[in-house]
C-alpha positions in Angstrom: -15.4 -12.8 -35.9 -11.8 -13.2 -34.8 -10.0 -16.5 -34.2 -6.8 -16.7 -32.1 -4.4 -19.6 -32.1 -1.6 -19.9 -29.6 1.6 -21.9 -29.8 4.8 -22.3 -28.0 3.9 -23.6 -24.6 5.7 -26.5 -22.9 7.8 -27.7 -20.0 10.9 -25.9 -18.9 13.1 -25.8 -15.8 13.2 -22.8 -13.5 15.4 -20.1 -14.9 14.6 -21.1 -18.5 12.9 -19.3 -21.3 9.9 -19.9 -23.5 8.3 -17.9 -26.3 4.5 -17.9 -26.9 3.0 -16.9 -30.1 -0.6 -16.0 -31.1 -1.9 -15.6 -34.6 -5.2 -13.8 -35.3 -7.3 -14.5 -38.3 -10.8 -13.5 -39.5 -12.0 -9.9 -38.9 -8.7 -8.7 -37.7 -9.5 -5.1 -38.5 -11.8 -5.1 -35.4 -8.9 -5.8 -33.1 -7.6 -3.1 -30.8 -5.4 -4.1 -27.9 -4.0 -7.6 -27.7 -2.5 -9.4 -24.7 -1.8 -12.5 -22.7 -3.6 -13.8 -19.6 -2.9 -16.9 -17.5 -4.8 -19.1 -15.2 -3.2 -21.5 -12.7 -5.1 -24.4 -11.2 -7.6 -23.1 -8.5 -6.9 -19.5 -9.3 -8.7 -16.8 -11.3 -7.5 -15.8 -14.8 -5.1 -12.9 -14.5 -3.5 -10.4 -16.8 0.1 -11.0 -17.8 0.8 -8.3 -20.4 -1.0 -6.2 -23.0 0.0 -4.2 -26.0 -1.9 -1.6 -27.9 -2.0 -1.3 -31.7 0.5 1.5 -31.3 2.9 -0.5 -29.2 2.1 0.7 -25.7 2.7 -2.1 -23.3 1.5 -3.0 -19.8 2.8 -5.8 -17.6 1.7 -7.4 -14.4 4.1 -6.6 -11.6 4.9 -10.3 -11.2 6.4 -10.5 -14.7 8.0 -7.1 -15.2 11.6 -7.3 -16.2 11.2 -11.0 -17.1 8.5 -11.1 -19.9 8.4 -9.0 -23.1 5.3 -8.7 -25.2 5.6 -7.7 -28.9 3.2 -7.4 -31.8 3.3 -7.4 -35.5 0.3 -5.6 -36.8 1.0 -6.6 -40.4 1.0 -10.3 -39.6 -1.7 -10.0 -36.9 0.5 -11.8 -34.3 1.4 -11.1 -30.7 4.3 -12.8 -28.9 5.3 -13.2 -25.3 8.9 -13.8 -24.6 9.3 -15.3 -21.1 12.7 -15.3 -19.4 13.8 -16.3 -15.9 10.8 -18.5 -15.6 9.7 -19.5 -12.1 7.5 -22.4 -10.9 4.8 -19.9 -10.0 4.6 -19.0 -13.7 3.0 -22.4 -14.3 -0.4 -21.9 -15.9 -2.5 -22.1 -19.0 -1.7 -19.0 -21.0 -4.4 -17.4 -23.1 -4.1 -15.0 -26.0 -6.7 -12.1 -25.8 -7.8 -9.5 -28.3 -10.1 -6.6 -27.5 -12.6 -5.5 -30.0 -12.3 -1.8 -31.0 -16.1 -1.5 -31.0 -16.4 -3.0 -27.5 -17.9 -6.3 -28.4 -16.9 -9.2 -26.2 -13.2 -10.1 -26.1 -11.7 -12.8 -28.3 -9.8 -15.6 -26.6 -7.5 -18.4 -27.8 -7.8 -21.9 -26.7 -4.9 -21.7 -24.3 -1.4 -23.2 -24.1 0.1 -24.9 -21.1 3.3 -23.6 -19.6 4.8 -25.7 -16.8 7.9 -24.6 -15.0 9.7 -27.2 -12.8 11.9 -26.4 -9.9 
């Protein structure tokens, strides 16, 4: 089993920056890709960014050029640096880890990001 704990959410004005961090513990050897998803009120959860164990990244079009995902395999952490934040980035952000043996994904508890105009 893997546990994911997020930190770093908060309230920021439009144009500002935040950094989210996620620490994995437990059976971390079973983790393959890691990433961040978000869910705004009344909307479905959506992918924000993912990163493979080898460092290959993938971003939603809406955050390309503004967000940067990074990973430290030795520390079992994944970070999301968010710049030029917009009110539409307001959501609960969830850390995600995919199991290399295709068991169900692991999810963190979520951290709120609120961007005011």
